[in-house]
C-alpha positions, 0 to 999 in steps of 0.5 A: 850502079844506076844502069843495074838498078834500071835493068832490074826494075825493067825485068820486074816490070816485064815479069809483072806484065807477063804474069798479068797477061797470063793470069786467067780471068775467072767469072763469078759463079751465078747465084743459081750455081752457088745454090746448087752447090749448097744443096749438094753440101746440105745433102751430103752425109756430113749435113744430112742428119745435122739440122742445126748446122744445115740451117745455119749454113743455108741461112748465111748463104742465102743472106749473102746471095740476097745481098744481105750479108753485111746485115748478118750478126750473132743476134740475128742468126740466134733468132732466125736459126736457133729460135732464141727469144728477145732476151737472147744475150750473146754474152750468156749464150754462145750457140752461134759462135759454137756452131760457126766454129764447128761449121 
């Protein structure tokens, strides 16, 4: 029983090592290439005539690329993208959630 258990664990270890060795490493895309893809998306038929979704997508992507992704929140997006005032209340106005869902 111990021998079978050991044999099974060594097979799993060997398989795991083979998978690790054969898995290709991927380089992270550069900010420039991401921005280029973003422009392609925003110039596509789906976004070309859609100002609000385009502004939303651009704002979120740029914030993440600039290292500000963790600071994104509904209130900030409402002000920056949808021109909501200081009295904006996420509970009363779901524009950010609706746009995020439709995106």
